[in-house]
N, C-alpha and C positions, 0 to 999 in steps of 0.2 A: 319634623313639624316646626313651624315658625312661631305659633302662638300656643302657649301652655296655660291652662287654667286648672288650679288645684282645688281640692275640696275645701281648703282653708281660705278660699276666695282670693288667691294670689294669681295675678295675671302677669305672665312672663313672656315678653315679646323678644324674640331672638333674631338677630341677623348673623351673617357669617362671623362678624367680629365684635358685636355689641349685644348687650342685654338692657332691656327697658322693663322695669318691674313696677307695678302699682297694685294696690289692694283696696278692698272695701273697708273703710274705717268703721268703728263702732257707731259713728254718727249716721252711717248710711251713705256718706259721701266717699269720694275716691281719694286715696292718699298715695303719694309718690314714695317709692322705696329706693329705687336705684336706676341710674343710667350711666353706662360707661362700658369698659371692656367686658367682653362676654364672660359670664360666670355660669356654673352648672345650674341646671334646673332642680329645684327642691320643692317640697310641698309647702314649706313655710320658711320665712326669713325673720325670726324673732329678733335677731341682732340688728337688722336694718330698721326694724320697727320700734326699737327701744326709745322711750321718752322719759325724761325726768320731770317730776312735778315741780311747778314754781308757784309759790304762795301768792304772788302779786299778779297773776295772770288769770283771766276768766276761764271757767270750765264750761263744757258744753251743756251740762245739766247737773242737777243734784245726783241723779243716778249714775252719771258718767263724770264724776268729779275729777277723775284723773285724765280725762280727755280734754286737752286745752288747745283750741283751734290755732292760737297764735304760735304754738310750738310745732304744729304739724306741717309736714311737707305735703302739699295737696296737688291734685291733678287739674282742677278747674274751680278755683276758689270763689266764694261769694263774699259779701261784705255785711257787716253789722251784727255778726253773731260771735264776736270774740276774736276774729282775725282782722287786725287793723292794717295789714298790708293792702296794697292795691289789688282789687279782685280781677278775675277774668271776665266777669259779667255782672250786670246789675239790671234788674227789672223793676219797673214801677207798676204796681197793681191799680185796679180801678179805685180803691179807697185811698190811694196816695202812698201806701207803704212800699218801701223798696227792699224789704227783707224777703229773701227766697230760701227755700229749703229743699233742694233736689236730693233725692235719695235713690240708691241703686234699685232697679227693678229687674232687669234681665240683660243678657247679652246675646249677640248673634255673631257667628263667624262664617265667612264665606270666602271662597277662593277668588283671586283676582282683585281688580280695583276698577270701579266704575267711574266714568267721567261725571262731573257735575253738570246739570242741565243749563244753567245760565252763567256760570263762571268758568274761567279757564282753570284747568285742573290736571293733575297727573292721571295716568291711565296704565292699565295692563290689558291691552287688547287681546293678548294671547290667553290670558286667564291662568297662566301657570308661573308667573314671576312675582306675584304679590299675594298676600293674605290680608284680609280686612276683618277687623273686629269692631262692632258697633255696640257701645255700652249705653243702654237706655236708662235714663234717670227720670224720676217723677217728682213733681211738686203738686200733691193732690189739692192743697188749699188754693193754689193759684190756677190749677187746671192746666199745668204746663208739662210738656215732655221735653227733655234735653237729650239729644243723641250725640255722644262723643265718639268720633270716628278715628280709628288708628289703622292706617294701611302700612304694612310692613313689607318693604322691598329688601329681602334678606341679602341678596348678592351685591347690592349697592350700599348696604349699611345705612339705609335711609328709612325714616318713619315719617308718614304724612299725617298731620292732625287737622281736624276741623270740628266745628260744632254746629248743630242744627236745633233751633228752638221751634216747637210746635204748640200752638194754642189749642188745647182740647177743651177749654172751658167755655163759659157763656159770656165773658166780658173781655173787652179789649185790654191788652197790657202794652206797655211801652218798653222796648229794649233801649236802655240808655248806654249800655256797654255790652259788646258781644265780640270778644277777642277769639282768635283762632287757636292759639296754643299757649300753654303755660308749662314751665319746668321749674321745680323747686330743687335746688342743690344744697347739700349739707354744710358747705363752707363758703367763704368769700375769697379764697386765695386764687383769684383770677384777674386777668386783664381783659378789658373790653376793647375790641377792635371794630371800628366802624369806618364808613367811607362817605365823607361829606365834602362839600365844595360849593361851587356856583357855576353859572354859565361860563363855558370855556375852561373851567377848572374842576370838572366833575370828578367825584369819587376818588379823592385823595385819602390816604390811609392815616388814621389816628388810633393810637394805642395808649391806653391809660389804665392804671390799677383801679379796681373797685374800691369804693369807700362807703361808709354808712349813708343810707338815704337812697335817692333815686338818680340814676343816670339814664338818659334816653336819647334817641333820635326819632324824628317824626316829620310828617308833612301835613299841612292843612291847605294845600294848594289845589286839591282835587287832581293831583298827579303825584307820582312818587317823587318827582322833583329833581332838579340839578343840585339842590342844597343837601339832600339826604338820599340814602338808598336803603331799601328794605332788606338788606343783607347785613347780618351781625354775627360776630364770633366772640366766644369767651375762651380764653386760653390761659394755661398756667404761665407764670412769669418767665419760666425757662423754655417755653415752647418756641421752636424755630421752624424753618421750612421742612426739616427732615426728621424731627423728633419732638415728642411732647404731646400732651393732651390738648385737644381743642374741640369745642362744640360749634356747629354752624347752624344758623337760623335764617331762612329766607321765606318771604311771604309772596304767594302767587297772587299779586294784586297790584293795580296801577293807580289807585287813588290815595286818599288820606290814610296814612298808616301810623302805627306806633310800635316801636321796638324799645322795650323798657327793661332795665335791670335794677332791682331793688335789694339792698342789703339791710337786713333788719337788726334789731337789738341783740340777737343771738348769733349774728354773723352768718346766717343762712342767706342764700341768694335766690331770688325769684325772677325768672325771665318771662315776660309777656310779649306776645306779638299778635297783631291783628289790625282791624280797622280802627283808626284814631277815634277815641270816644269824644274828643273835642269837636263840637258841632255835629254830633251824630245822635239821632234818635229814630227809632223805628216802631211804627204802630203795628202791633200784631193782633189782627182781628181774629175772632173765633174761627177755627178751621184753617187758619193760615200758618205758614211756617217761614222761618228766616234761616238761610244757610250762610255761614261765614266763609270767607276765602280759605284756601288751604295753606297750612304752614309746613315748610320742609324743615325737618330736624335731622341732623347727622352728627356723628362723633368719630374722631380718630385719635389714636395715641401715637401716631407716626408723623405728626406735624402738619403744617399748613398745606404743603404740596399734596399730601395724600388726601386731605379733606377736599381741596379744590378739584382734584382729579376724580374722586368718587362722585362729587356733585355734578361735575361737567358730564361725565358718562351717563349719569342718571337722567339729566335733563334731555340729552339727545335721544335716549331710549324711551323715556316715559313722560315727557312734557312737550317737546317740539313736534310739530306736524311731521309724521313719519315720511311724508312725501319728500320733505327737504332735510330731514335730520342728518342724513349722511350724503346728500347730494352736493357735489362740488358747486360752490357759488361762482357765478361768472365774474370775470374781470371787466371793469366798466370805466367809462368816462362820463362824468357829470359836468354839464356845461355851466353851472351856476357861477363859480368863481371867475370863469373866463368872460362871461357875457352879462351876468345878472339878468335884468329884464329885456335887454336888447337882443332879441332872438327873432329869426325869420326861418322859413323852411329852407332857403338856400344856404344860410349859415350853418344850420344843423346838418344838412346833407354833407357839407364840407367836413364837419366834425366827424360824421360817420365814416367818410372815406379815409380820413386821416387815422381814425381808430382802427379801421380794417388793416391798413398798412402796418400799424404798430403791433398787431396781433391781439388787440382787445376784442371783447366778445359782446359788449352791450353799450348802447348809448342811452343815457338817462337825461330826459328833458326836465329841467327843474322849473321853478316858479316863473310865471309870466306868459304862459301859453293860452290863457283863458280870458273870457270876458273882454274888458277893454283895459286890461292891467298893464300899465307901463311903470308903475311904482307900487310901493306897499300901501297905498292909500285907497285902493279900489278893488272891486270885483270878487273878493272871496265869497264863495257861495254860488257864483255863476260858472258852473263847471261845463261850459260849452266853449268851443274853439274860437279864438280870436281871429276873425276873418281878415282883419287888416294884416296880421302877421302871417297867416296861413290861408291865402286866397284860394288855394287848391284843395282846401280841407285837410284834415289831419291824416286821414287814411293814405293820402298820396305820399306824405312824408314817411309814414310808418312803412308803407310798401317799399319805398326806396331803401330804407334802412334794412328791412328784412331781405331785400334782394341782394344786399351785400353780404348776407350771411350773419348779420348781427341781430341780437335781441333788442327789443325796444322797451324802455322803462319811462314812467311818467310820474311826476310829482303832484300830490294832492295835499290840501290842508282842510279836510272835510268838516272838522268841528268848528270852523271859524266863519265869520261873516263880516263883510265891510258895509258900512252905511252907504257908501257909493256903490250900489250893486242892484241888479234887478230883483234879486232875492229879498233884499231888505225893503225895496219899494213894494213888493207884493206881500211880504210877511214880516213886517216890523216886529210883530209880537213873538216871533221865533227867537229873537235875540234875548239873551239873559240880561235882565235888569230888574231892579227893585222899584216898585211903584213909588213915585214921589222923590226918588233919590237920583242924583247924577250918575251917569255911567262912566266908569274909569276906562279909558283906552290904554292899550299897550301895543306898540308897533302900529298904531292907527287901526287896530282891528278889535273885534268883539267876538263873543262866543255864542254858538247856537245852543239852544236848550235841548240837549240829548235825552232828557227825561220824557220828551214828547214823542209819541210813536210816529206822528206825521213827519217829524223832522228826520227821524231815522229812515222812514220809508222814502222820503225825497232823496236823501243822500244815496241810499241804495239804488234808486232808480237812475240817477244821473251818473253815478260811478260805474254801475254795471253796464249802462249803455255805452260809455266811453271804452270800457274794457272789451266788450263784445264787438263793437263796430270797428275797432282798430286793432284787434288781436294783440293786446298788450301782454307783455311777458313779465312785467315787474311794476310794482307800485311802491313809491316812497311816500309814506303817510306821515306828514309833518304835523306838529302842534306847537305853535310858537308863543303861546301865552297861557297864563293861569286864570282862574275864574275869580272875579270880584263881583260885588253886589249880587250875591247868589240868591236867586229866588225862582221858584217854579210857578209860572202863571197858571198852570193847570193843576197844581197841587193844592190841597186844602191847607188851611192855616196850621193845623196840627201835623202836617206832613213835611213842612219845610226843612226839618232836620234830616229828612230822608234824601234830600236833593243830591248831595255829593255822591252817595252810593248809587242812586238811580241814574245819575249822569254816567258813571262808569259802566253800569249795566247796559246803557244805551250804546256806548262805544263798543263794548264787547259784542252786542247783538249785531251791529253793523259789520264788524270784522267777521263774525261767524257766518253771516249770510253771504258775504262776498267770497270767503275762501271755500264755502260749500258749493257755490255756483261756479267758481273758477279755480278748481283745485290745482291747476298747473301754473297759476300766477304766483310768483315769489313776492311776498310783502316784506318791506323793511320799515321798521318803526323809527320815527325820528320825532324829537320834541325839542326844537332849537338845539339839536344835538342830543345830549344824554339826559334830557329832562324827564324821560319815562323809560329808563333802562331797567326793566324789571321783568320778572318771570310771567306776569300777567300778559304783557305785550308779546313775550317770546312764544307763548302758546299759539298765537295767531301769526305773528311775523317772526320767523326764526332768526333774524338778525336785526341789529339796531345800529343807527349811526351813533358811534361812541361819543363823539363830541364835535361841536362846530369848530373847535380848535384843532387844526391840522398841523400845527407846528410839531416837528418830529421830537423835539426835546420835551415839550409839555406832554405829548402823547406817551412818552416813556413812563411818566408818572401815572397818567390816566390808565393806560393799558396794563401796566404792572398791577395797580390796585384793583382794577376791574377783574383781573384774572383770578383773584381770590374766590370770587363767587360765581363767575361765569366763564364758559369756555371761549376760546379764541374764534370759533366759528360764529359766535353771536356778535362779534365786533366788526363793524364797518371801519376800514382803515385805508385812507387814501393819501396819495402824494399830491401836494398842492404846490403852487408857485411860491417864489420868494421875491422880496421880503414877505414873510407870512402876514396874512390879513389881520390876525388877532394880536400878534405881539411884535411884528416887524422884524423878527429874527431871520437871519440868513443861514441856511444849512445846505449842504451839498445834496445833489440828486441821490448819491449813494446812501447817505444817512436817512434821507426821507423815505426811500424805498426800503432800507434795512429795517426800519421800524414798522412800516405799513405791511411788510410781508406777513407779519404774524397776526393776520386777521383776514377779513374779506376785502380783497385788494382792488384798488382802482385809482383813478386820477381826477384831480379837480384843477385843471389849468387849460390854457388855450393850446391845444395840440396842433392847431393849424398854423401857429407862428413859431414853431420850434426850428432851431438850427439843425443842420445835417448831423452834427455830432450829438445833439440832444435827442434827435429822432433815433439814432443808432443806439444810444444808451437806454432809452425807454423800451425800445424793441427787445434789447437784451434782458432788461428787468422783467418784462412781461413774459418772455419765454422761460426765464429762470423760475418765475413764480408758478407758471402753469406746469412746469416739469415737476415741481415739488408741492403743488397745491394741496394734494391729499394730506401730506405731512403738515403743512402750515395750518390748514383749517381743522384737521381732525386728529393730529398727533397728540400724544400725551405731553402736556405742557409742564415744564419745571421752571420755577424761579430760582436764580442762582445768586446774583448780587442785587441788593436793593438800593434804589435811589433814596430811600428814607433812612438808611443806616449811615451814620457819619463815617467818612466825610461826604459820602453820596456822590462821588464823582464818577463812579463806575456802575453801570446797570448791565446785567446779563440775564439771559433766559434761554430756554432750549425746548425743542419739540423732538419727540422720539416716536418712531412708528411702533405698531403693536408687536411686531416680531423682534424688535430691538436690533434690526439690521441697519437702519438708517436714522440719522439724527442731524438736525441743524441747530447750531447754537449761535447766538449773537452777543457780542460784547460792545457796549457803547461807552465811550469816554467823553464826558461832557466838556471838560476843559483840558487843554494841553498842559503838560507838566514839564518844567525845566529839569534836565538831568534826571530822568525818571528811574525809579528802582526796578528790579526784576518783577515780572508779573506772570502769573499762571492762572488759567481758568480751569476749574474742576468741573468736568461734565457730570451729568446725572442720568440715571435711568438706563444705562447701558448694561449689557450682559457681562458680568465680571470675567467670564471665561472666554468670551469671543475675542477675536482679533479684529482690529479696526485700522483704517488709515484716516488721516485728517487732511482735508483739502488736497487729496490725491498724492500725499507724500509717499516716498519710497519706504519710510520707516513704518513698521507695524507696531501697534500698541494693544495690550490686553485692556479690556474694558475696566477692570479693576485698577489698572495703572492710570488710565485717564481720569477716573473718578477720585482716586486717592492722592496720587502725586500731581495730577493736573497736566495741562498742556502749556508749553511756554508761549507767551504772547510777546511778539516784538514790540518794543516801546519807542525805538528811535524812528521817527517818521521822516519821510522824504521832505525836503524843503518845498514849500508851496510858493506859487508866484506871489510877488508883492501885491498887496491889496486884498489877498484872499486870507481866510482864517484857517488855522490848523486845529481849531476847536471842533467839537461835535464830530468826533471820529467814530466810524462804525467798522467792525470786523465780523465777518461771517465765517463759521467753521462747519464744513460738511464732513460728517463722520459716517463712514461706510464700512460695513462688515467686509472683511477680506473673503 
């Protein structure tokens, strides 16, 4: 049994390797007792519940003088009753009071895990891989019910948390704060690992020790953002890739979020995750409810690799659309970096013919195919074919591409609008703007009000018509700016703080309607690259464009860091031309492909202008990737050498198949070294007793030998022609069971 409830009101949630224990406090609220390595089930844990009385700390009441909220580890804390740490929720009543008092009422346990109706969520469609407990809390004075949900996926060592507020009373209340999950830990001997950045430098790894007070990452951009990512880890200072304790927290949400860690005066640690309270407020009318997004919580005592692997396997089984979770992703060519807006049907057919010769499987037509769009100053919202560029219509082009045996993909940016567009001329009120204030452009574009049902309906109509009429196989869904001057023209004055969440719900509704209508269409999320690389998007679009920066060396940092919280099948990774568009760096074809192999592979260059040698090289790369695609996309991923660990000149990682018969490792050396020392790469994840060859060598190695002693890496490189660089070197190692 996964969930144990004792007569002493102890709730023990067990997975294969972890225990999560909470209890009902004398106050009627829920208290956290333990989360970590699995421990035996007992009726009571008085040792874990022990508290010492402090004279200078408020007590719950005269009758419960020894119960001091500030000293308690809690499950879902309120504010204003003696606990001065940041709370998980806050409600304003009709009389203006913001003091709440939820107390335990009852609980229900059921097999399986249901999907949430309006939000992306985890699931157990089979009904036999998860157990869910819902704990019902009541605030009789406020007329509110709080449902705390815990879904236990025991074989993945994952617990899913969320909260639901129900107004059973007669008056409206306002949710000022409604986070998804809280975890109180008994000490502060941790380091916080988070992944921040900016456009073209998304998700770089930052690791720092906890200190008294608050440390947090967040977004207020109505997107998870390039600047932050809703994935957070807490690890012991000595934790590394292969050993040590680490907690992982990931929010299944694409809008404003908060991940916060607070260390209090007694050195206890509180983690909060959920919708960012800044700029948030929700009117809860009588009879209505509010559901928070789900938070993923996981723990490992075997280091970062183990945590990443169990999360990645969990997402593919219980979050990603089952249609695509294990389906190999097609190799593709995207025309954008080769042509930008200068596209015609003839030019794209030539692209398709070249792609076919190279062994690629899909042509993706990017920006510029619609309206009268010849630059980024017009036509967003006009999702009809540009007759000037495609006089024969779009289906004629698509049919030609399909006749070559290729799939056809198309770029949309549905949430945006240009002032120079038919849509704006017909519906200027659909653009987000604040009355009486100027509207701030970004990339000469503005944002549609996705809180309005007629906007969602319009987008569904035009997008579904394009998909159906042209038999599209793939949609690249872009989102190239964040929201400013936020205001909902159809929302009441007291609903304006609901806007950002309602906007995201509108995006989710559009996604859900499209994937339901077109279950065979593969969606890829993009937001100027990695501006919405989150689990909320992955629920609908099982892969995302990892970054607009396709430079192989920058991608080493981005893909390495991204792999902590997301599997490689979620990462779009392409080979582009050099000098690179983002930083003008020149790297070899081998290095660019050697990095892009470890993701959903494709190209972003003009394949119609390649030399004979370049064509032969790309053909070899595509054939190699397709031969090992299952391993690259779905193999167990191991990080070996970190670019963030000084001197940081070597990066290496590896993928291993489920049976541990085959593995591919890559070693990247950023800068060449004069008179280099000996080097070995120590592979991971092999079977210690099996025999392997490396790169077809005649020598055989035990797995234990390759993992402990390592494999010798030649360091003396061949001379390169004058004018070329010996830097940015890539070596691949194919490890095969004998």
